[in-house]
Backbone as JSON Lines, residues from 0, in Angstrom:
{"i":0,"aa":"M","n":[-16.55,-5.89,1.58],"ca":[-15.59,-6.36,1.7],"c":[-15.16,-5.52,0.49]}
{"i":1,"aa":"T","n":[-14.71,-4.29,0.77],"ca":[-14.18,-3.81,-0.58],"c":[-13.66,-2.99,-1.15]}
{"i":2,"aa":"P","n":[-13.13,-3.17,-2.86],"ca":[-12.17,-2.96,-3.89],"c":[-11.36,-1.86,-3.3]}
{"i":3,"aa":"G","n":[-10.28,-2.83,-3.85],"ca":[-9.22,-1.81,-4.14],"c":[-8.67,-0.43,-5.03]}
{"i":4,"aa":"D","n":[-7.66,0.41,-5.26],"ca":[-7.09,1.55,-5.09],"c":[-7.38,1.3,-6.47]}
{"i":5,"aa":"V","n":[-6.73,0.12,-7.7],"ca":[-7.05,-0.5,-8.69],"c":[-6.7,-1.72,-8.95]}
{"i":6,"aa":"D","n":[-7.56,-2.24,-9.82],"ca":[-8.36,-3.0,-10.72],"c":[-6.98,-4.76,-10.34]}
{"i":7,"aa":"S","n":[-5.77,-4.34,-10.74],"ca":[-4.29,-4.59,-11.03],"c":[-2.8,-4.99,-10.61]}
{"i":8,"aa":"V","n":[-2.27,-5.13,-10.16],"ca":[-1.0,-4.26,-9.71],"c":[0.19,-3.88,-11.04]}
{"i":9,"aa":"E","n":[-0.19,-4.34,-12.39],"ca":[0.5,-3.9,-12.87],"c":[-0.34,-1.86,-13.41]}
{"i":10,"aa":"K","n":[-1.49,-1.91,-13.26],"ca":[-2.0,-0.16,-12.77],"c":[-1.23,0.52,-12.22]}
{"i":11,"aa":"A","n":[0.45,0.03,-11.09],"ca":[0.52,1.02,-10.43],"c":[1.74,1.04,-10.91]}
{"i":12,"aa":"A","n":[1.83,2.84,-11.04],"ca":[2.41,3.58,-11.68],"c":[3.7,3.62,-10.82]}
{"i":13,"aa":"P","n":[4.98,4.42,-11.79],"ca":[6.29,4.48,-11.19],"c":[6.34,5.44,-10.22]}
{"i":14,"aa":"G","n":[6.57,4.91,-8.83],"ca":[6.81,5.86,-8.06],"c":[5.79,6.23,-7.39]}
{"i":15,"aa":"R","n":[5.1,5.26,-7.85],"ca":[3.47,5.15,-6.7],"c":[2.8,4.28,-6.45]}
{"i":16,"aa":"G","n":[2.05,4.17,-5.15],"ca":[1.76,2.82,-4.26],"c":[0.08,2.71,-4.38]}
{"i":17,"aa":"A","n":[-0.58,1.87,-4.38],"ca":[-2.06,1.07,-4.99],"c":[-2.24,-0.36,-3.58]}
{"i":18,"aa":"V","n":[-3.82,-0.13,-3.54],"ca":[-3.98,-1.19,-2.16],"c":[-5.06,-1.85,-4.07]}
{"i":19,"aa":"V","n":[-4.74,-3.49,-4.56],"ca":[-4.92,-3.82,-4.87],"c":[-5.88,-5.02,-4.25]}
{"i":20,"aa":"Q","n":[-6.67,-5.45,-4.68],"ca":[-8.0,-6.47,-4.12],"c":[-7.26,-7.82,-5.41]}
{"i":21,"aa":"C","n":[-6.34,-8.86,-4.46],"ca":[-6.14,-10.3,-4.4],"c":[-6.3,-11.06,-4.61]}
{"i":22,"aa":"G","n":[-7.76,-11.72,-4.64],"ca":[-8.7,-12.96,-3.89],"c":[-8.88,-12.6,-2.92]}
{"i":23,"aa":"L","n":[-8.71,-12.81,-1.99],"ca":[-10.48,-12.31,-1.06],"c":[-8.83,-11.47,0.65]}
{"i":24,"aa":"T","n":[-7.79,-11.58,-0.32],"ca":[-6.63,-10.51,0.62],"c":[-6.47,-9.09,-0.58]}
{"i":25,"aa":"K","n":[-6.26,-7.88,0.46],"ca":[-5.33,-6.54,-0.46],"c":[-4.33,-6.92,0.29]}
{"i":26,"aa":"V","n":[-3.28,-6.55,-1.32],"ca":[-1.92,-6.61,-1.22],"c":[-1.78,-4.82,-1.53]}
{"i":27,"aa":"A","n":[-0.87,-4.63,-0.75],"ca":[0.04,-2.36,-1.04],"c":[1.0,-2.85,-2.28]}
{"i":28,"aa":"A","n":[0.67,-2.18,-2.94],"ca":[1.8,-2.0,-4.33],"c":[2.37,-1.07,-4.6]}
{"i":29,"aa":"Y","n":[3.4,-1.52,-4.89],"ca":[4.9,0.09,-4.46],"c":[5.51,-0.15,-5.89]}
{"i":30,"aa":"R","n":[4.96,0.92,-6.82],"ca":[6.63,0.6,-8.7],"c":[7.24,1.03,-8.18]}
{"i":31,"aa":"D","n":[8.35,1.17,-8.0],"ca":[9.38,2.46,-7.44],"c":[9.87,2.93,-8.46]}
{"i":32,"aa":"E","n":[11.2,3.94,-9.42],"ca":[11.13,4.64,-10.02],"c":[11.76,3.91,-11.17]}
{"i":33,"aa":"N","n":[12.47,2.88,-10.46],"ca":[13.24,1.85,-11.72],"c":[12.29,0.83,-12.15]}
{"i":34,"aa":"G","n":[10.77,0.55,-12.11],"ca":[9.27,-0.01,-12.13],"c":[9.88,-0.85,-11.76]}
{"i":35,"aa":"T","n":[10.61,-1.62,-10.38],"ca":[10.62,-3.0,-9.91],"c":[9.05,-2.19,-9.32]}
{"i":36,"aa":"L","n":[8.8,-4.06,-9.34],"ca":[6.71,-3.69,-8.04],"c":[7.76,-3.94,-6.49]}
{"i":37,"aa":"H","n":[7.03,-3.9,-5.53],"ca":[7.43,-4.11,-4.21],"c":[5.93,-4.56,-4.39]}
{"i":38,"aa":"E","n":[5.45,-5.23,-3.34],"ca":[4.17,-5.92,-2.7],"c":[3.75,-6.73,-1.78]}
{"i":39,"aa":"Y","n":[3.73,-6.14,-0.66],"ca":[3.47,-5.74,0.56],"c":[1.82,-6.64,1.26]}
{"i":40,"aa":"S","n":[1.64,-7.64,2.23],"ca":[-0.58,-6.78,3.2],"c":[0.39,-5.91,2.98]}
{"i":41,"aa":"A","n":[-1.83,-5.58,2.65],"ca":[-2.19,-4.24,3.15],"c":[-2.77,-4.31,3.76]}
{"i":42,"aa":"I","n":[-2.53,-4.82,5.32],"ca":[-2.97,-5.25,6.86],"c":[-1.67,-4.87,7.46]}
{"i":43,"aa":"C","n":[-2.21,-3.06,8.45],"ca":[-1.75,-2.34,8.68],"c":[-1.63,-3.75,10.56]}
{"i":44,"aa":"T","n":[-0.34,-3.42,10.86],"ca":[0.47,-4.57,11.64],"c":[-0.13,-3.67,13.21]}
{"i":45,"aa":"H","n":[-0.96,-2.91,13.62],"ca":[-1.36,-2.67,15.08],"c":[-2.68,-3.09,14.91]}
{"i":46,"aa":"L","n":[-3.48,-2.23,14.78],"ca":[-5.5,-2.68,14.16],"c":[-5.88,-3.37,13.34]}
{"i":47,"aa":"N","n":[-4.76,-3.38,12.39],"ca":[-5.28,-4.3,11.22],"c":[-6.3,-4.12,10.51]}
{"i":48,"aa":"C","n":[-5.94,-2.92,10.24],"ca":[-6.61,-1.74,8.88],"c":[-5.81,-1.63,8.16]}
{"i":49,"aa":"I","n":[-6.65,-0.94,6.82],"ca":[-5.77,-1.49,5.47],"c":[-5.78,0.13,5.0]}
{"i":50,"aa":"V","n":[-3.97,-0.11,5.05],"ca":[-3.49,1.12,4.67],"c":[-3.7,1.71,3.61]}
{"i":51,"aa":"A","n":[-3.3,2.97,3.66],"ca":[-3.57,4.02,2.31],"c":[-2.24,4.19,1.6]}
{"i":52,"aa":"W","n":[-1.87,4.75,0.62],"ca":[-0.77,5.43,0.28],"c":[-1.12,7.14,0.5]}
{"i":53,"aa":"N","n":[-0.12,7.67,0.96],"ca":[0.18,8.64,0.83],"c":[1.38,9.85,-0.05]}
{"i":54,"aa":"S","n":[0.19,10.15,-1.34],"ca":[1.2,9.87,-2.69],"c":[2.8,11.38,-1.95]}
{"i":55,"aa":"S","n":[2.03,12.21,-1.49],"ca":[2.65,13.68,-1.29],"c":[4.2,12.76,-0.42]}
{"i":56,"aa":"E","n":[4.48,12.12,0.82],"ca":[5.57,11.5,1.78],"c":[5.43,9.99,1.41]}
{"i":57,"aa":"K","n":[5.03,9.26,0.4],"ca":[5.66,8.85,-0.49],"c":[5.68,7.33,0.53]}
{"i":58,"aa":"T","n":[4.29,6.89,1.23],"ca":[4.95,6.62,3.22],"c":[3.1,5.66,2.88]}
{"i":59,"aa":"W","n":[2.68,4.2,3.45],"ca":[1.69,3.87,3.7],"c":[0.9,4.57,4.84]}
{"i":60,"aa":"N","n":[-0.31,4.23,4.86],"ca":[-0.47,5.46,6.3],"c":[-1.97,4.75,6.49]}
{"i":61,"aa":"C","n":[-1.85,4.1,7.95],"ca":[-3.31,3.55,8.59],"c":[-4.63,4.21,8.93]}
{"i":62,"aa":"P","n":[-4.98,4.45,8.23],"ca":[-6.62,5.07,8.47],"c":[-6.62,5.56,10.02]}
{"i":63,"aa":"C","n":[-6.24,4.49,10.88],"ca":[-7.48,3.7,12.38],"c":[-6.87,4.79,13.86]}
{"i":64,"aa":"H","n":[-5.16,4.65,12.71],"ca":[-4.89,5.36,13.91],"c":[-3.17,6.28,14.18]}
{"i":65,"aa":"G","n":[-2.96,5.87,12.24],"ca":[-2.07,6.89,11.79],"c":[-0.6,6.91,11.73]}
{"i":66,"aa":"S","n":[-0.19,5.96,12.3],"ca":[1.03,4.46,11.97],"c":[1.44,5.2,10.07]}
{"i":67,"aa":"R","n":[2.19,5.46,10.39],"ca":[3.2,5.35,8.52],"c":[4.13,4.34,8.77]}
{"i":68,"aa":"F","n":[4.22,3.62,7.42],"ca":[5.07,3.0,6.97],"c":[5.91,3.23,5.88]}
{"i":69,"aa":"D","n":[6.91,3.18,5.61],"ca":[7.74,3.5,4.44],"c":[7.23,2.88,3.36]}
{"i":70,"aa":"N","n":[7.64,3.45,1.64],"ca":[7.43,2.69,0.94],"c":[7.17,1.09,0.47]}
{"i":71,"aa":"A","n":[8.81,0.28,1.34],"ca":[8.67,-1.08,1.55],"c":[7.92,-1.35,2.77]}
{"i":72,"aa":"G","n":[6.63,-0.94,3.73],"ca":[5.76,-1.43,4.26],"c":[6.89,-1.67,5.91]}
{"i":73,"aa":"T","n":[7.35,-0.34,5.89],"ca":[8.69,-1.52,7.19],"c":[8.74,-0.09,7.94]}
{"i":74,"aa":"G","n":[8.37,-0.52,9.09],"ca":[9.05,0.89,9.93],"c":[7.69,1.61,10.42]}
{"i":75,"aa":"N","n":[7.81,2.0,11.69],"ca":[6.42,3.47,11.89],"c":[7.09,4.45,12.24]}
{"i":76,"aa":"Q","n":[7.41,5.72,10.75],"ca":[7.77,6.8,11.02],"c":[7.02,8.03,11.41]}
């Protein structure tokens, strides 16, 4: 098991996302520009890989097959 990008969701800066290790699971945490924290499963729904934050596009990207999810963790862009 690998660590997350940051060690707590509190370290997710406004307008950015980060993968956080929460017990045995990983959470994709996105803090919007208003400071509201949004948390989703970091596991891609296609191949069960861990998504990564793409700061240029503000999307969650799957490194296994290239699927992209918006900052709300939905859709396949």
